[in-house]
C-alpha positions, 0 to 999 in steps of 0.5 A: 689814799682817800681820808674820810673827814667832816665839814669844819673843825680845828688843827690844835697841837698834837702833843701826842709825842709825849706818850705815843711811843710808851707801851702801857705799863700796869700799875697796882695801887698802894693807898686807899681807894675811893670808888664813887657811885657816879662814874656814867651818865644816868642814874647813881649807884647804890652803895652794897657794902658797908663799914667793916666789910670785907671785899673781893675783887670783881665784887659789885659794890655798887647796884645801878638804879634804873635802865640808865645806870651802871654797876660798880665793881671793887677792883681790889681785895681789902676792908671797906673803911667808910661809905661817905660823901667824897670829892669827885673830879667834876668839883662836886661831892659824891657819895663814895666807897672807900676801900682798903686795899690789903694787897692779895688781890682775892678775887670772887669767884666766878671770874673764868672765861667762857668756853663758848659765847657763839651760841649766846642770844642778844639779849644773854650778851646785852644782860652781860654788858650791862652787869659787867658795869660797861660804859663809853670809855672815850669819857662820855660814860654813858652805859653801853648796854643802852646804846646797844639796845636802841628802839625796835623802829631805829634800823642800825646798819653800821656799827662804828668804832672810834679810834679817833682819838683825836684829843691832843696829848691823850694816846690810851687809845692809840697804845690799845689798838696797837697791844690788844688789837686782836681783843678790840676785833673780836669785841666787834665781831661780838658786837656785830653777832648782836646786829645780823648782816650790819657793817662794821667800821674801825675808824682811825686818824692818819697820824695813827698810820702803824695802828691803821696798819695792825688793825688792817691785818687782823681784820684781812678776810673778815668781810664785814668789818672795814678798817676806815682812815680819817684826816686827823681833824678836831674832833674827828671822835666826836659821834656825829663827825665821825658818822658823817665822815665814815658814811656820809650822814648827817645827824639830825639836831637833837637826834641820836646816831640810831636815827642815823642808823648808826651805833658809835663805840670807842676802842676801850668801850670794844675792848671791855665788852670783849673782856666782859664777854670772853674772859667773864670780867666786868670793868674794874681798871682802865689805860690812863695817859699820864702827860704834860710839860710838867710831868717828869717821865710821861706814861701810859698806865693800866690802872685799877679803878679808886686810884688816887691821881697822885699815885699816878703822877708818883708812878710818872717820877712826878713834876719837874716843875709845879704844874699851873693846872692839872686837867682830868681828861684833854686839854679841850674836852677834860675838867681842870681838877683842884686836888690830886686826891682824886680816884680814877674812874670809868671815865678818866682818859688821862690826867694832864699836867701842863705849865704856865706856858701852856695852861693860862687862859688868855685875857678876853677882848672884843669881838671883832666879827671875824667869823673863824668861830662859824668857820670852825664849828662842827655843829653849825652853830654861830659861838659868838652869838650864843656867847652873847646871849649867855652874857645877857642871859636871854637863855629862851633866845639861847636854846631857840639859836641851837645852843643846846647842839653845842658839843663843847668841842672848844674849837671856837674858843681855839681859833678866836683870835679875840680870846674869847671863851665861847665854850665855856659860855655855851657850856654856861648856857646849856647848864642854864638851860636844862637847870631851868627844865627841871625846876620847870617840871 
């Protein structure tokens, strides 16, 4: 079997054994729910409710402001306790709606399946997807309707479904492919209906052969969908790397997948397109992998947005030892959090609790000029040079050396024998460049 892959990359320990065989369990929230009005790339939402209002399941509580934005819906019924600034997983405070859950889960009228969507136009489907609040469920959280509306001069000929899930420890996409196979295929058919004559690909790494098997069975006889097997390598699920692996095309520096004729969507996103179009339900919940050496009973949980991280940890039996670090997401692309009093949001793919053995970032030593970071970087950058430029605050030169192309995957830091914090430097450099651009405008 030919395994498709990209150039360079790294091979981190998987850590998936904790949950890859754990079926998805439903978790109903107990306490108050917090809905940040910023759960996506783009403009934050504007709250549509105020303190004292009663809300229902499926009621819009945050209105999208602008084309690159995405509405937010209540996942429970209850009473709005407050609309205020609350802690966010990114370390800031954002405007949020706090709802006291009444436990009744009364739904707003209209959340009913569509009898037939086959006659809907592309514009009608786009409107449904936009109104449902669907964003990239792999963690990037880019509004899906924007991706599905490329400029007219971009000729799309490939829709690629990302089932790689290359991030260590996370298994939410893997379980989704095993347990909701037909829905994912139907969701892809809906997207393909929007792009007549275009071929669909479902890319899955070869450490998930059971998912490959069920997906191939589900698309048997479907001429415009192909399941492709990817080599297990990190970051196989990054858009540009996935496009190269599946099509052999390179997305130019500073360009988007559409410039290579491709649209990439996570399997979770495709599943939510099915839910919105076929079931008539907006995005209100997601699967979260709760895992790590510090967790007593790691699980894959289907969780309503707004549910506290603390409740997810409790549903997994708590900690068997105090974690040194808790990460929202995976160990390489995730964000370290300082509290469990944070809500599950659209981009919360995992909660990872690590012990001292796994979590402590080693002390840096001097670069030994070995070039391993260059050999590993999937974006063909020179991380060691970018690191030194950031340390010297030479941000213009950082930008000229294509530092903004860094996808912050962590490959360079992973392979560096000197334990240089290369990814962290590149992240700091990118943020500074963007901040300087904003000041200049």
